[in-house]
C-alpha positions, 0 to 999 in steps of 0.5 A: 500500500502506498506510503506504508511499510506493511499491510497488516498487523501481526498477531496481538500479544495481549488480545484473545480476539481480533478483527479479521483483515476483511472486517477492518476494510469494511470500517469506514476509516480508510479509503481503500486497500491501496490507500489507508488514511491516518486516523487521529485519536486524541488521548489525555495523559496525566503526565508527560515527562517519562523517567527512563529506568534503563541503565544502558540509556544515556538519558533519564527523561524522555517525552513523546507527544505522539503514540504510533508514527506515520513514518512507518519505519519497518524496523521501529522498536516502538511498534510493540508499544502500540499493543498496550493501547489495544492496536496492532504493531503493523499497519495500526502503528503507522495509521492510527496515531494517538496525539497528546494535545495537552502535552504543553500544559502538562509540561509546564505544570511539571517543570514548575514543581520543579524537577530535582534532577536537571538533565536534558529531556529527549524529545522522541525517546519512542516515536518521532516528535516531527512525524508528518502530523506535527506539521499541522498540530505543532505540539512539538513546537509548543513543547519547545517554547515551554522549555525555552521559557523555563530554560530547560535543556532539550535533546531532539532526535528525528528523521524529519527535516520539519525540525527546521520549521522551529529554527527560531526557537532552536536558535534562541535556545542554542544561544544558551546551550539548551538544545541539540538536534540529532538527525537519524540517517540510515542510508544514502539509497533513496530507493531503499528509504522509500520502502524502509522509511516510507514517510520520512524526509529524503536523505538529501533533505536530512543532510540539508537540515544538518547544514542549516542547523550547523550554519545557525550554530545549533549543535547537531549530529547523526544516528546511523540507526539501525544498521541492518547487516546485508541491507544498509551497512554498505552505506555507513562510510558515505553517510558519515562522510556526508554528515561530517561535510554538512556540519554534524559534530557527533555520530552514534549508531545501533545494530538492528534487533527485532524484539517482540512484534517487530520480528513478524513485521520486519520479516513480512517487510523483507518478504515483500521487498527483498525476498531474495535477501531475506534469509541472509539478512536474518542470518546476519542479524542473528549473528549479532545477537547471540543467535537470536533476532531479539536482544534484551541484554543490557549494554549489549542489545544496541551494539550486538556482538560476534564477528559481524558486529565487531566488523561494524564496530571497527569500521565505524572506529576508523571512520570516526577518526577520519571524519569526526576526530576534531569533533565531540559530543555536546554538553547541555547547559543544565544550570539555568533551570529554576522551576520558573519561567523567564517571564515569572522572574521579570514580573517578580522584579517589577513588584 
């Protein structure tokens, strides 16, 4: 189907009964089997800042204004989270998006407490905060405005050049070292992107976004994530080269893993788009994760191990020396946040 990675849902982990594919098409939510429109559902969370408990993640706060993601990346690790809402991890994840319009108000209320530990909030710890719906809803823009007013540090991760729309806010925050932007770039092959990440920005636009961010002194870097052995690993050198030339100051990476319902979704995707490569790609993924397609081992799950993973590690080590030797990670300013907005201080000084 046009603009979608998959055309069905894998078996739901939690539901005993499910609608059949035929019943789904009878519901008047979609145009046809060839073109599934996005269904938007507003939800009303009571909190918006998530405290991250994983010991092998380099951040302690995340924030997600959307559940589900129209980008439709076939490998997305967030797909299983849609099942907690009663939806499928396949086509539902891409076409039924839960939006949190009250997120900016919640964020302001939580930042007024204030937070005891000041550490950057990662926008898009789960799904992309700049997915297509953001163009219309502008929830992420409002959230950035709140963080700017409270002078709270933010780290953005996205696949969408739409981040440039908010250049005005980003420039102001960057002047106080309050923001960084990481662009996820998995390849330079547009034909691959169109089926692997069907509703994301083109790779050329992502490199262009790096260039514009860098030009305006907004710290930016890239994530080559995930690396899929046998599919996009050949593009690692060119991705790092172009990223460096366009102003990226750092790079990170992960090797793909297929946890829970991501596995059947990705396998279906391989069967559809790369049937001749399917078994080889799956074999290479298993070789990186102790013979399994999934991996939950702390400190190993993202980088993997084994000969294939080690060859990727060594390649990136060499490329980092070549393209990122004179560059380093960005350190956010965590000393300006007090639990009050800038306007509150100004008002207090007048009376």
